[in-house]
N, C-alpha and C positions, 0 to 999 in steps of 0.2 A: 609239960609244964606250961602255964599260962600267967601272963603278967597283964593286969588291968591298970590302966593309967586314967586317972580322972573320973568324974561322975558320969552317970548316964545321960545327963544333959549338960549343956555349956559347951565350952571349947577348950582344947588342950593345944597350947602353942608351943612350937619347937623353934627356937631362934637361930639354931645352928644347922649345919649340914646333918642329914639323917641317913645313916647307912644300914640297909637292911639286907641281910644275906638269905633271907627266906622269902616267903610269899607274903604280900600285903592283900588282904581281903577286906572289901568295903561292903557293908550291909550285913545284917545279921539274920534276915528271914526272907524267904521267897516272896516275890512280889513287892518288896520294898524299893524305894527309889533311892539310889546312892549317887553322890555327886563328888567329883574330884574337880576343884575349881581353883582359879588364881585371881588374886587382886591385881595382878600386873597385866599390862596391855600386850606383853609378849610372854609366851609360856612355852618351854621346851619340854617334850615328852620324849624320852628314850633317844635323844638327839646325838649322843656320842657312843661309840664302842659297839653297840648292838647292831649286828648286820642282818639279822633275821627278826622282823617284827610281826608278831601275830596280834591281831585286834579283832574283838567282836566275833569270835568263832562261833558262837551260838546265836548271834544277833540275826533277827529276821528283818529288822529295819535299821539301817545305819545312815545317819545324817551327818554331813561333814561341811562345815563353813557356813557362812551368813547366806542371806538371800541376795547380797550384793557382794561385790568384790571378785577375786579371782582365786581359784583353788589350782594349785600347780602340782603336777606329777613329774618329777625330774627324770624318771626312766620310763621304759616301755610300759604300757598299762595293758594287762590281759584280763579279759572277762572270761572266767573259767567255769564251765558247767561240770558238775560232779555227776558220776554214774550216767544215768540215761537222761538227765535233765539237760535241756538246752536253755542257756541264759541269753537273754536279749539286752541290747543297750539301747535305751530310749533317750533321745535328746528332745527336751521340752522347749528349748530355745529354737530360734529360726534359722541358724547357721551353723554349718561345719566347715571351719575356715582353717588355713595354714598360712605361715609366714614364709614358705619355701616356694620356689619357682617350679619345682617338680614335686607332684603329689601322687602317691599310689593308693588307690582305693580298691580293696578286695582283689589285689593283683597276683595272688598266688593260691593254690590248693583249690578254691571253689571253682567247680566246673559248671554249675548252674547258678546264675545270679538274677535274682528277681528285682526289679528296680521301678520305682514310681508307679506302682500297680494302681494307685487311685489318681495319678496325675492326668489332668485334662489339658494342661499345657505344660510341655517339657522343653526347655531351652538348653541345648548343648553347644558348647563352644563359643567362641568370639565371633564377631561380624567379619573377621578376616582370618586367614590362616586355613589350616586343612583338618578336617574330621575323618579319621581312618577307621573303617570297619573291615576287620581282617578275615572274616567268614561271609558266607552268603547272608544277605539281608532280606529279611522277609517283612513285608509290610501288610498288615491285615485289613488295611482301609486303603483309600486313594492316596496317591503320592503326588504332590504339587511341587513343581520345580519352579522357583522364582527367578533363578538365574536363566541367561540365554542359551545355554549349551548343555547338551547331554553328550559326553564325550568318553572315549576309551583310548588305552594305550595298547590294545591288542589289534592284530591284523584281521581277525574275524570277530564279528559282533552280531549276536542274535537278539533281535528285538521281537518280543511276543511271538516266539517261533514254535510253541507247543500250546495245546490245550484250547486256546481261544479259537472258536470256529467263525466268529464274526469280529472284524477288527475295524474300528472307525478311526480314521487318521486324518489329521489337518483339516477338519471340518470347517474351520473359519478362514482358511488360507486362500488368498488371491493368487499367490505364486507359489508353486511347489517345485523345488529343484530335487532331482533324484539322480544320484551318481555323477561321476566326473565326465566332462566332455570327451567323446570318442570311445567311452567304455560301453560294455554290454549291460542291459538291463533285462533280467530274465523274469517273465511273469508266467507262472505255471498255468 
């Protein structure tokens, strides 16, 4: 059965609560543009009772919010690819920030992490504190140390100990100190 209310143009006003036990379909033909709008500045959509909310299941473009203001997601946010598709997250703003003193970024599962592939200048860490690299560190270009020390907490330290057949060392030094006084210095 079908009940038609009102003419094909104009407006039908409902001034009390409207309870619908079935489905509400907006729009009558494919390709038409339908609108659910509110004259109020605050509008609640499925804001009570519903614990599972599905929206835009067939949508290929979804826009939320104005170009200014804040969009808040109160729970964890998952960007989930289906089947064999990989879904990316693109930030068009200039910052990814947090209000927490501890922030974990890709801290589980991923074993290969590619970072700042186009970066010509990459700044890591504060001007004080410690930056820890837990695995072997490979630099594909020169390494410049602007601090005054290259130190180790190990009793044995190998410096350029394999591969290099020509080693240039302390080329601008006026004084070179090697080993502690009274110790043996072996030159092969």
